[in-house]
VOPAGU-2260 file (C-alpha; in pm, 1 decimal, decimal comma):
REM VOPAGU-2260
SITE   aa  ch    i         X         Y         Z
SITE  MET   A    0    -926,7     191,6    2666,7
SITE  ARG   A    1    -567,3     132,2    2562,5
SITE  LEU   A    2    -439,4    -214,6    2475,5
SITE  SER   A    3     -77,0    -314,1    2510,6
SITE  ALA   A    4     131,0    -356,0    2197,9
SITE  ALA   A    5     148,1    -731,0    2261,8
SITE  ALA   A    6    -228,4    -750,1    2290,5
SITE  VAL   A    7    -276,2    -558,5    1966,6
SITE  LEU   A    8     -44,2    -792,2    1777,5
SITE  GLY   A    9    -207,6   -1098,6    1928,6
SITE  LEU   A   10    -551,5    -980,0    1827,8
SITE  LEU   A   11    -434,1    -892,4    1478,0
SITE  LEU   A   12    -288,0   -1240,0    1431,4
SITE  ALA   A   13    -618,5   -1388,8    1535,6
SITE  ALA   A   14    -819,9   -1153,4    1316,5
SITE  CYS   A   15    -610,5   -1180,4     999,8
SITE  GLY   A   16    -420,1   -1505,5    1033,4
SITE  GLN   A   17    -501,9   -1859,0    1139,2
SITE  ASP   A   18    -843,9   -1785,2    1285,7
SITE  GLY   A   19    -957,4   -1535,3    1024,9
SITE  GLY   A   20    -885,3   -1700,9     693,3
SITE  ALA   A   21    -965,0   -1542,8     360,8
SITE  PRO   A   22   -1317,4   -1407,0     365,6
SITE  GLY   A   23   -1554,2   -1349,9      79,7
SITE  SER   A   24   -1517,6   -1455,6    -278,9
SITE  VAL   A   25   -1159,6   -1487,7    -394,6
SITE  PRO   A   26   -1110,1   -1574,9    -760,9
SITE  GLU   A   27    -941,9   -1890,5    -874,0
SITE  PRO   A   28    -583,8   -1850,9   -1000,3
SITE  GLY   A   29    -571,7   -1732,1   -1356,6
SITE  SER   A   30    -885,7   -1520,4   -1352,3
SITE  THR   A   31    -883,2   -1183,1   -1523,2
SITE  GLY   A   32    -675,8    -920,7   -1340,7
SITE  GLU   A   33    -772,4    -566,4   -1256,3
SITE  ALA   A   34    -426,3    -439,5   -1337,3
SITE  PRO   A   35    -369,0    -269,2   -1673,4
SITE  GLN   A   36    -248,2    -482,6   -1960,6
SITE  THR   A   37     125,9    -476,4   -2013,2
SITE  THR   A   38     356,1    -551,5   -2300,8
SITE  GLY   A   39     715,2    -650,9   -2332,7
SITE  ALA   A   40     789,8    -743,2   -1971,2
SITE  SER   A   41    1089,7    -969,9   -1930,0
SITE  THR   A   42    1033,9   -1329,3   -1830,9
SITE  ASP   A   43    1226,6   -1276,2   -1508,3
SITE  ALA   A   44     984,6   -1011,8   -1387,2
SITE  GLY   A   45     674,6   -1169,5   -1537,3
SITE  SER   A   46     509,5   -1080,1   -1866,1
SITE  SER   A   47     201,4    -926,8   -1704,6
SITE  THR   A   48      67,0    -804,7   -1374,8
SITE  ASP   A   49    -102,2   -1142,6   -1333,1
SITE  ALA   A   50     241,3   -1302,5   -1293,6
SITE  PRO   A   51     262,0   -1579,9   -1032,1
SITE  GLU   A   52     316,9   -1462,1    -679,5
SITE  THR   A   53     678,3   -1464,0    -571,9
SITE  SER   A   54     792,5   -1695,5    -297,6
SITE  GLU   A   55     791,4   -1528,9      40,5
SITE  GLY   A   56     989,8   -1530,8     358,9
SITE  SER   A   57    1256,0   -1351,2     551,8
SITE  SER   A   58    1448,2   -1401,5     870,9
SITE  SER   A   59    1265,4   -1332,5    1195,3
SITE  SER   A   60    1510,2   -1055,8    1273,9
SITE  GLY   A   61    1428,9    -876,2     950,0
SITE  GLU   A   62    1786,4    -908,1     821,9
SITE  VAL   A   63    1875,1   -1093,4     505,2
SITE  GLU   A   64    2103,6   -1392,4     536,5
SITE  ASP   A   65    2456,5   -1324,4     412,5
SITE  ALA   A   66    2455,8   -1450,4      56,5
SITE  SER   A   67    2827,8   -1526,0      64,6
SITE  SER   A   68    2752,5   -1865,3     218,9
SITE  THR   A   69    2536,3   -1962,8     -77,6
SITE  GLY   A   70    2756,2   -1825,3    -352,8
SITE  ASP   A   71    2476,3   -1636,1    -524,4
SITE  GLU   A   72    2496,2   -1298,0    -693,2
SITE  ARG   A   73    2421,0   -1102,2    -372,0
SITE  ALA   A   74    2752,9   -1203,4    -210,7
SITE  GLU   A   75    2882,6    -846,5    -187,7
SITE  VAL   A   76    2566,4    -663,3     -86,8
SITE  THR   A   77    2479,4    -520,0     252,5
SITE  PRO   A   78    2184,3    -686,0     428,0
SITE  TRP   A   79    1904,3    -450,7     524,4
SITE  THR   A   80    1833,6    -410,8     894,9
SITE  TRP   A   81    1474,4    -326,5     982,9
SITE  GLU   A   82    1444,0     -38,4    1227,2
SITE  LEU   A   83    1080,5     -97,4    1308,0
SITE  PRO   A   84     865,3     120,7    1532,8
SITE  PRO   A   85     736,4     -27,2    1859,7
SITE  GLY   A   86     454,9    -272,1    1798,9
SITE  PHE   A   87     548,3    -340,6    1436,3
SITE  PRO   A   88     616,2    -699,4    1319,1
SITE  THR   A   89     861,7    -789,3    1044,6
SITE  PRO   A   90     730,8    -747,4     687,9
SITE  VAL   A   91     723,0   -1043,3     452,5
SITE  VAL   A   92    1004,2   -1024,8     195,4
SITE  PRO   A   93    1033,2   -1256,5    -107,9
SITE  GLU   A   94    1323,6   -1497,5     -85,3
SITE  ASP   A   95    1430,4   -1412,8    -440,1
SITE  ASN   A   96    1445,2   -1038,8    -368,3
SITE  PRO   A   97    1599,6    -994,9     -23,4
SITE  MET   A   98    1620,9    -647,4     122,7
SITE  THR   A   99    1964,2    -488,6      80,4
SITE  VAL   A  100    2096,2    -138,3     136,7
SITE  GLU   A  101    2213,2    -122,4    -224,2
SITE  GLY   A  102    1881,4    -242,9    -364,0
SITE  VAL   A  103    1686,1      14,5    -165,9
SITE  GLU   A  104    1915,1     296,2    -279,7
SITE  LEU   A  105    1886,5     192,1    -644,3
SITE  GLY   A  106    1510,0     177,0    -603,0
SITE  ARG   A  107    1504,1     526,3    -454,9
SITE  HIS   A  108    1682,2     665,7    -761,3
SITE  LEU   A  109    1445,9     485,2    -997,3
SITE  PHE   A  110    1140,4     598,4    -801,3
SITE  TYR   A  111    1220,5     965,8    -857,8
SITE  ASP   A  112    1351,4     935,6   -1215,6
SITE  THR   A  113    1130,3    1095,7   -1481,4
SITE  ARG   A  114    1321,3     906,1   -1748,8
SITE  LEU   A  115    1099,9     611,1   -1663,0
SITE  SER   A  116     811,3     778,3   -1848,7
SITE  VAL   A  117     749,0     811,7   -2220,3
SITE  ASP   A  118     804,4    1188,1   -2239,0
SITE  GLY   A  119    1040,1    1231,6   -1943,3
SITE  THR   A  120     791,5    1422,7   -1728,3
SITE  PHE   A  121     653,5    1155,0   -1492,7
SITE  ALA   A  122     821,3     953,4   -1220,1
SITE  CYS   A  123     670,9     718,9    -962,8
SITE  SER   A  124     692,7    1012,8    -724,2
SITE  THR   A  125     463,2    1219,9    -947,5
SITE  CYS   A  126     168,6    1019,7    -812,9
SITE  HIS   A  127     333,9     927,8    -483,7
SITE  ASP   A  128     465,6    1240,3    -312,7
SITE  PRO   A  129     648,6    1175,7      18,0
SITE  ALA   A  130     503,4    1493,4     171,4
SITE  LEU   A  131     156,5    1342,7     115,3
SITE  ALA   A  132     251,7    1001,1     254,2
SITE  PHE   A  133     331,1     894,9    -101,4
SITE  SER   A  134     -13,0     982,7    -239,6
SITE  ASP   A  135     -85,8    1276,6    -473,7
SITE  GLY   A  136    -375,0    1482,8    -337,3
SITE  ARG   A  137    -594,1    1412,9    -641,6
SITE  ALA   A  138    -936,5    1254,5    -637,6
SITE  LEU   A  139    -840,1    1045,3    -942,1
SITE  GLY   A  140    -501,4     956,8   -1080,1
SITE  GLU   A  141    -370,7    1113,1   -1400,5
SITE  GLY   A  142    -127,8     949,6   -1640,3
SITE  VAL   A  143     151,3    1093,0   -1851,0
SITE  THR   A  144     -85,2    1136,9   -2147,7
SITE  GLY   A  145    -335,4    1334,4   -1940,5
SITE  GLU   A  146    -575,1    1040,9   -1917,2
SITE  ILE   A  147    -778,9    1055,8   -1596,0
SITE  HIS   A  148    -798,8     723,7   -1415,7
SITE  THR   A  149   -1100,4     575,4   -1240,7
SITE  ARG   A  150    -935,9     563,9    -897,2
SITE  GLY   A  151    -704,9     765,9    -677,8
SITE  SER   A  152    -338,6     693,9    -605,6
SITE  MET   A  153    -303,6     503,5    -279,7
SITE  SER   A  154     -54,9     597,1     -10,7
SITE  LEU   A  155     260,2     383,0     -10,4
SITE  ALA   A  156     317,3     421,6     364,2
SITE  ASN   A  157     362,7      69,9     505,1
SITE  VAL   A  158     292,0     -89,3     168,4
SITE  ALA   A  159     532,7    -361,7     280,2
SITE  TYR   A  160     246,8    -487,9     497,5
SITE  ALA   A  161     -21,2    -486,8     226,0
SITE  GLY   A  162    -195,5    -821,6     191,6
SITE  THR   A  163    -309,3    -720,0    -155,7
SITE  LEU   A  164    -214,1    -421,9    -370,3
SITE  ALA   A  165    -427,7    -160,0    -543,7
SITE  TRP   A  166    -784,5     -86,1    -439,1
SITE  ALA   A  167    -956,3    -407,7    -537,5
SITE  ASN   A  168    -722,1    -657,9    -699,1
SITE  PRO   A  169    -706,8    -987,9    -507,1
SITE  GLU   A  170    -449,9   -1127,3    -750,6
SITE  LEU   A  171    -187,5    -853,6    -720,3
SITE  THR   A  172       7,4    -942,6    -408,9
SITE  ASP   A  173     375,3    -862,1    -469,0
SITE  LEU   A  174     539,8    -527,2    -527,7
SITE  GLU   A  175     769,5    -665,5    -795,1
SITE  SER   A  176     477,0    -748,3   -1026,5
SITE  HIS   A  177     294,9    -432,7    -923,5
SITE  ALA   A  178     585,4    -216,2   -1046,9
SITE  LEU   A  179     506,9    -328,1   -1401,0
SITE  VAL   A  180     160,6    -171,3   -1388,1
SITE  PRO   A  181     251,7     200,0   -1394,1
SITE  MET   A  182     552,0     157,3   -1621,2
SITE  LEU   A  183     405,8     -65,8   -1892,7
SITE  GLY   A  184      31,9     -51,0   -1837,5
SITE  THR   A  185    -199,0      48,3   -2121,4
SITE  GLU   A  186    -540,9      43,8   -1953,2
SITE  PRO   A  187    -494,8     304,4   -1823,6
SITE  VAL   A  188    -166,3     452,9   -1940,3
SITE  GLU   A  189      36,9     580,4   -1646,9
SITE  MET   A  190     403,8     621,0   -1745,2
SITE  GLY   A  191     370,9     495,9   -2100,7
SITE  LEU   A  192     680,4     280,1   -2150,2
SITE  VAL   A  193     671,7      14,8   -2420,7
SITE  ASP   A  194     893,3    -271,1   -2307,0
SITE  GLU   A  195    1221,5    -364,3   -2140,4
SITE  ALA   A  196    1435,3    -233,3   -2426,0
SITE  ASP   A  197    1254,3     100,5   -2408,5
SITE  LEU   A  198    1318,6     124,0   -2034,9
SITE  VAL   A  199    1686,0      28,2   -2049,2
SITE  ALA   A  200    1755,2     266,2   -2338,2
SITE  ARG   A  201    1627,5     555,7   -2128,2
SITE  ILE   A  202    1859,3     495,5   -1833,1
SITE  GLU   A  203    2164,8     309,9   -1963,4
SITE  ASP   A  204    2370,5     624,3   -2031,0
SITE  GLU   A  205    2329,7     762,1   -1679,2
SITE  PRO   A  206    2669,9     711,9   -1506,9
SITE  ARG   A  207    2513,9     689,9   -1164,8
SITE  TYR   A  208    2308,4     389,2   -1270,1
SITE  ALA   A  209    2613,1     196,9   -1386,8
SITE  GLU   A  210    2741,9     214,9   -1029,9
SITE  LEU   A  211    2406,7     159,3    -858,2
SITE  PHE   A  212    2303,6    -147,8   -1059,4
SITE  ALA   A  213    2649,7    -302,9   -1023,8
SITE  ALA   A  214    2641,0    -244,7    -648,4
SITE  ALA   A  215    2292,7    -388,9    -606,0
SITE  TYR   A  216    2350,0    -692,6    -831,8
SITE  PRO   A  217    2725,6    -757,4    -825,5
SITE  GLY   A  218    2704,1   -1112,2    -960,8
SITE  ASP   A  219    2510,2   -1017,7   -1273,3
SITE  PRO   A  220    2725,0    -924,5   -1576,1
SITE  ALA   A  221    2429,9    -731,1   -1725,4
SITE  PRO   A  222    2243,4    -601,2   -1421,3
SITE  MET   A  223    2046,9    -324,5   -1594,6
SITE  SER   A  224    1725,2    -513,8   -1668,4
SITE  LEU   A  225    1352,8    -478,2   -1617,6
SITE  ALA   A  226    1360,2    -756,6   -1360,4
SITE  HIS   A  227    1614,4    -570,6   -1147,1
SITE  VAL   A  228    1430,3    -241,7   -1192,3
SITE  THR   A  229    1112,1    -393,3   -1050,5
SITE  GLU   A  230    1304,5    -561,6    -768,5
SITE  ALA   A  231    1477,0    -240,7    -668,6
SITE  LEU   A  232    1155,7     -38,0    -681,6
SITE  ALA   A  233     988,2    -301,6    -464,9
SITE  SER   A  234    1272,5    -289,1    -213,3
SITE  PHE   A  235    1254,9      88,7    -184,6
SITE  GLN   A  236     879,6      76,7    -131,9
SITE  ARG   A  237     915,7    -188,4     138,7
SITE  SER   A  238    1148,5      48,2     322,8
SITE  LEU   A  239     870,0     309,8     358,1
SITE  ILE   A  240     773,0     228,6     716,5
SITE  SER   A  241     560,6     481,3     904,9
SITE  GLY   A  242     483,4     430,9    1272,3
SITE  ARG   A  243     616,8     716,8    1483,3
SITE  ALA   A  244     316,9     947,2    1496,7
SITE  PRO   A  245     201,4    1120,2    1816,4
SITE  PHE   A  246     -52,3     839,9    1864,1
SITE  ASP   A  247     230,2     585,1    1864,4
SITE  ARG   A  248     429,3     776,9    2122,9
SITE  TRP   A  249     123,1     768,1    2346,9
SITE  PHE   A  250     -22,1     424,0    2272,1
SITE  PHE   A  251     292,1     214,5    2224,9
SITE  GLU   A  252     547,2     411,9    2426,3
SITE  GLY   A  253     333,8     544,4    2711,3
SITE  ASP   A  254     399,4     915,7    2663,5
SITE  GLU   A  255      82,6    1071,0    2804,2
SITE  GLU   A  256     187,3    1414,4    2682,3
SITE  ALA   A  257     224,5    1306,4    2320,2
SITE  VAL   A  258    -144,3    1360,1    2238,2
SITE  SER   A  259    -429,6    1574,5    2364,0
SITE  ASP   A  260    -727,9    1459,9    2568,5
SITE  ALA   A  261    -933,6    1504,2    2251,9
SITE  VAL   A  262    -719,4    1241,1    2076,9
SITE  LYS   A  263    -765,3     998,1    2364,8
SITE  ARG   A  264   -1140,0    1052,0    2363,1
SITE  GLY   A  265   -1141,3    1012,5    1985,7
SITE  TRP   A  266    -958,8     681,3    2014,6
SITE  ASP   A  267   -1223,6     557,8    2256,7
SITE  LEU   A  268   -1499,8     667,5    2018,2
SITE  PHE   A  269   -1318,5     502,7    1726,3
SITE  ASN   A  270   -1357,8     176,1    1917,4
SITE  VAL   A  271   -1700,8     233,9    2078,0
SITE  PRO   A  272   -1949,0     326,7    1943,5
SITE  GLY   A  273   -1765,1     352,8    1610,7
SITE  GLU   A  274   -1640,2      -7,5    1599,5
SITE  CYS   A  275   -1409,4     116,1    1324,5
SITE  THR   A  276   -1154,8    -150,4    1414,6
SITE  TYR   A  277   -1360,5    -412,8    1231,6
SITE  CYS   A  278   -1188,8    -283,3     916,4
SITE  HIS   A  279    -911,3     -59,2    1050,8
SITE  PHE   A  280    -740,6    -273,5    1311,5
SITE  GLY   A  281    -392,7    -325,5    1451,7
SITE  PHE   A  282     -65,4    -141,9    1417,5
SITE  ASN   A  283    -140,2     -47,7    1054,7
SITE  PHE   A  284    -508,0      36,3    1106,9
SITE  SER   A  285    -617,8    -201,2     830,9
SITE  THR   A  286    -736,7    -561,3     839,5
SITE  ALA   A  287    -580,1    -602,2     493,6
SITE  THR   A  288    -240,2    -628,0     664,2
SITE  TYR   A  289       7,4    -913,0     613,1
SITE  PHE   A  290     333,2    -976,3     797,4
SITE  GLU   A  291     582,8   -1243,4     890,6
SITE  GLY   A  292     435,7   -1522,4    1099,1
SITE  MET   A  293      81,3   -1504,1     959,9
SITE  LEU   A  294     -40,4   -1836,5     829,1
SITE  GLU   A  295    -266,9   -1694,7     559,7
SITE  ARG   A  296    -272,2   -1381,9     349,3
SITE  PRO   A  297    -580,8   -1169,9     424,4
SITE  TYR   A  298    -820,6   -1086,5     143,5
SITE  GLU   A  299   -1020,8    -796,2     283,4
SITE  PHE   A  300   -1267,8    -601,3      69,9
SITE  GLN   A  301   -1581,3    -422,2     187,4
SITE  ASN   A  302   -1871,4    -228,6      39,8
SITE  THR   A  303   -1903,3      99,6     231,6
SITE  ALA   A  304   -2235,1     216,3      86,6
SITE  LEU   A  305   -2107,0     486,8    -144,5
SITE  TYR   A  306   -2332,9     397,3    -438,9
SITE  ASN   A  307   -2653,4     211,9    -520,7
SITE  GLU   A  308   -2734,3     287,8    -881,9
SITE  ASP   A  309   -2995,8      21,6    -945,7
SITE  GLY   A  310   -3151,1     -50,7    -609,1
SITE  GLN   A  311   -2940,7    -365,9    -583,9
SITE  GLY   A  312   -2617,6    -196,1    -479,1
SITE  ALA   A  313   -2459,7    -135,2    -821,0
SITE  TYR   A  314   -2151,6      87,3    -844,4
SITE  PRO   A  315   -2053,5     299,6   -1147,1
SITE  THR   A  316   -1932,8     108,5   -1451,6
SITE  GLY   A  317   -1557,8      49,0   -1436,1
SITE  ASN   A  318   -1550,1      89,1   -1058,8
SITE  GLU   A  319   -1728,1    -224,3    -942,3
SITE  GLY   A  320   -1449,4    -327,2    -703,8
SITE  LEU   A  321   -1398,1    -695,1    -626,3
SITE  TYR   A  322   -1699,6    -784,6    -840,5
SITE  ALA   A  323   -1488,5    -722,9   -1151,5
SITE  PHE   A  324   -1284,8   -1030,9   -1057,2
SITE  THR   A  325   -1537,1   -1266,6    -905,6
SITE  GLY   A  326   -1865,5   -1183,7   -1075,3
SITE  GLU   A  327   -2032,7   -1241,4    -739,6
SITE  PRO   A  328   -2315,2    -991,8    -682,9
SITE  THR   A  329   -2223,8    -958,4    -315,3
SITE  ASP   A  330   -1875,0    -840,7    -415,9
SITE  MET   A  331   -2011,1    -535,8    -597,3
SITE  GLY   A  332   -1847,3    -218,7    -468,1
SITE  ALA   A  333   -1610,3    -403,4    -234,5
SITE  PHE   A  334   -1274,8    -229,1    -194,2
SITE  LYS   A  335    -975,0    -280,7      31,0
SITE  PRO   A  336    -969,9     -93,7     364,3
SITE  PRO   A  337    -655,7     122,2     336,1
SITE  THR   A  338    -426,8     208,9     622,4
SITE  LEU   A  339    -537,5     511,2     824,2
SITE  ARG   A  340    -180,2     614,9     896,9
SITE  ASN   A  341    -111,7     969,4     775,3
SITE  ILE   A  342    -475,4     995,8     668,3
SITE  ALA   A  343    -481,0    1369,2     742,9
SITE  VAL   A  344    -249,8    1431,2     444,2
SITE  THR   A  345    -397,8    1183,3     195,1
SITE  ALA   A  346    -727,8    1358,5     110,0
SITE  PRO   A  347    -952,9    1324,2     -80,0
SITE  TYR   A  348   -1078,7     988,8      42,0
SITE  MET   A  349   -1230,5     661,7     -78,5
SITE  HIS   A  350   -1128,7     481,4    -396,7
SITE  ASP   A  351   -1266,3     759,5    -617,0
SITE  GLY   A  352   -1184,9    1060,8    -400,6
SITE  SER   A  353   -1554,3    1134,1    -353,9
SITE  ILE   A  354   -1521,7    1238,9      12,1
SITE  GLU   A  355   -1308,9    1546,1      70,1
SITE  THR   A  356   -1250,8    1590,3     444,8
SITE  LEU   A  357   -1199,6    1389,2     760,9
SITE  GLU   A  358   -1516,1    1538,6     905,5
SITE  GLU   A  359   -1711,0    1408,1     607,0
SITE  ILE   A  360   -1546,8    1067,0     644,1
SITE  VAL   A  361   -1658,0    1037,8    1006,8
SITE  GLU   A  362   -2007,9    1154,6     913,9
SITE  HIS   A  363   -2022,6     902,0     629,1
SITE  TYR   A  364   -1959,8     610,0     861,7
SITE  SER   A  365   -2164,7     739,5    1154,2
SITE  THR   A  366   -2469,5     768,5     926,4
SITE  GLY   A  367   -2424,0     420,1     781,4
SITE  GLY   A  368   -2303,6     534,7     441,6
SITE  ARG   A  369   -2409,0     771,8     167,4
SITE  VAL   A  370   -2687,9     545,9      38,2
SITE  ASP   A  371   -2896,6     252,5     152,8
SITE  SER   A  372   -2750,6     -60,2      -3,4
SITE  PRO   A  373   -2859,2    -421,0      38,4
SITE  ILE   A  374   -2500,4    -541,0      -1,3
SITE  ALA   A  375   -2316,9    -291,1     219,1
SITE  HIS   A  376   -2081,3    -437,3     478,1
SITE  HIS   A  377   -2263,2    -534,9     795,4
SITE  GLN   A  378   -2062,8    -278,2     995,3
SITE  MET   A  379   -2214,0       3,7     792,5
SITE  ARG   A  380   -2466,7     104,8    1056,2
SITE  THR   A  381   -2551,2     429,7    1226,3
SITE  PHE   A  382   -2412,4     553,4    1555,0
SITE  SER   A  383   -2475,7     885,5    1722,5
SITE  LEU   A  384   -2205,2    1149,5    1754,1
SITE  LYS   A  385   -2233,3    1497,2    1900,0
SITE  ASP   A  386   -2037,9    1776,8    1732,8
SITE  ASP   A  387   -1762,7    1767,9    1995,3
SITE  GLU   A  388   -1735,3    1389,2    1962,4
SITE  LEU   A  389   -1696,7    1417,2    1586,9
SITE  ALA   A  390   -1417,9    1668,3    1645,5
SITE  ASP   A  391   -1253,1    1425,3    1888,5
SITE  MET   A  392   -1256,9    1146,7    1629,7
SITE  VAL   A  393   -1100,2    1379,4    1375,1
SITE  ALA   A  394    -833,5    1473,5    1631,6
SITE  PHE   A  395    -754,1    1104,2    1675,2
SITE  LEU   A  396    -720,5    1053,4    1299,0
SITE  GLU   A  397    -493,6    1358,1    1276,1
SITE  SER   A  398    -272,8    1211,0    1550,6
SITE  LEU   A  399    -176,8     931,3    1307,4
SITE  THR   A  400      35,0    1175,3    1104,0
SITE  ASP   A  401     401,8    1077,3    1116,5
SITE  GLU   A  402     576,0    1407,1    1041,2
SITE  ALA   A  403     922,9    1251,1    1049,2
SITE  PHE   A  404     816,6    1001,2     783,4
SITE  LEU   A  405     678,3    1273,3     557,8
SITE  SER   A  406    1008,7    1459,4     556,1
SITE  ASP   A  407    1259,8    1176,5     596,3
SITE  PRO   A  408    1556,3    1250,9     365,4
SITE  ALA   A  409    1621,4     877,2     334,1
SITE  HIS   A  410    1297,1     859,5     134,3
SITE  GLY   A  411    1357,3    1175,8     -61,4
SITE  ASP   A  412    1457,6    1264,3    -415,1
SITE  PRO   A  413    1827,5    1180,7    -468,7
SITE  TRP   A  414    1858,3    1361,7    -800,6
SITE  PRO   A  415    2002,8    1714,3    -818,4
């Protein structure tokens, strides 16, 4: 039951693009954001995480047009060349933050720098460890002050393809604005910085940054700014492409020896009777996937029957999902379907880490959820699995682990 790569992409375009549209209740522009409040953000980067979405677009080849023909500040930078796995389309890249080699390298240094936190102990990588597919192994995130958050840290693998960011924020759609959340956010506090001046003061005396910022933004006489920090972090995160797991070598490249018979059986079960592809479809195993050529951004959020606190489907206070934005009762407990890539290393699972193992995940969905809920997604229905079939489905999920991605030195810590 294996589709060709072309067929997969064609189906994904139909499911998420022109034919699919934006389902459910999406808030009008300007509604209250889920992202933590921020202070002191520069006007270039946006003063809050509800900043307007950046303009989007990139060349079909995935390379940035040589800026020398336009005379802008990127004239001396090196365009990024996408080295995409088989079956992967080109990510969408904002026109005002094109991918460059220098920008990605600056972003990598910033991502691992603990100076970007209030007490010098936290970096982006503290909650996004490359060995865990850029997640952190915790049920719930923890900030620099020790405050425990209401949700877990999501994997950053293939975040370049995310239609929306975070677990349930339909307004947060670009990585540049998203970078402000952990640095400057106050509800909850993550890294605890105050404003742009606070950030710059912490890194301006590092000699390596003088070179890296100048290389990434050669036309800017004062390149060390919050706007460029968020741009560089976004560029590095867009470079985190994962798609060379054993499953890929079998499914996309035709290597029959790449996976076991159990994986192949598990893939069949994932499709039928599981019908898991209703939410975990395509090359990224998520219907919340966005890429170049799609006519509309997908807004995908589903209630997976984890809670029903009042008989009407209520979720715990502070974790109501999409409902927090729309106020629509049917949006209660609706969260984004994350990518399943590298899922074997991103436990515990669900938005609140309330499911610990892959076996429990499969059981959760095969039994139609943890509770009966009148507003659960219509695909939350029971299907029968024998013990060996459950093991086969787990084997399939484990085959999505991209070991080369988890240990790629190009994504690693550059600091001594």
